[in-house]
C-alpha positions, 0 to 999 in steps of 0.5 A: 577416696581410699580404694577400700572405702566402699561408701557412696560418692557425695550427693549432688543436687542440681537446681534446674530451671524449668525452661532451660536446664531441665530440658537440657538434663532431659536431652542428656538422658535422651542422648544416652550420655552417661554422668555419675548417678549421685545426682538429684535433679530438682526442677524449679521455675527459677532458682532465684525463688530459693532463699539463702538458707536453703543451700545451708539446709542442703549441706546440713542434710548431707548434700555434697555439692549444689549446681545451680543450672539456669537459663542465664541472661535468657531467663524468661523472668525479668531480673531473676538471673541477676537476683540469682547471681547476687544470691549465689555471691552472698551464699558463697561468701557465707560459705567461706565464713562458715568454713564450707568450701566454696567449690561445693556451689556452682552457678552455670548456664545450661540451655535446652541442648547443652548436653555436653555442658551438663555432663561436664558440670556434673563431672567437675563437681564430682572432681571437686568433691572427690578432692575434698575427701582425699584431703 
């Protein structure tokens, strides 16, 4: 981004699981750890419930990047993480076909106390988005 550009950084949508990642986000705030303010956290029981088109609708509506924060294999819903991982793979392939940088979508496991991992995931996504703006 140019120095004279006063526009806001691209928005980052975080899909945070109710049982793991959302409490991790809450713990990050309670620990007074700072992370960029261009994040929007959506509390979902399991991101596996969201259809593939949801991701493209988000990009079409101006979301710069999406971080799917889940419980990983510790998900309380049997088979949900495997289903989610397969869905993210399909979305990623479709992103490439549509000319959307695959770096704009990230799947990561965040637990209830993973505050540093939460901050790192958001910072990493901001770096990806900033690099795309410069190019």
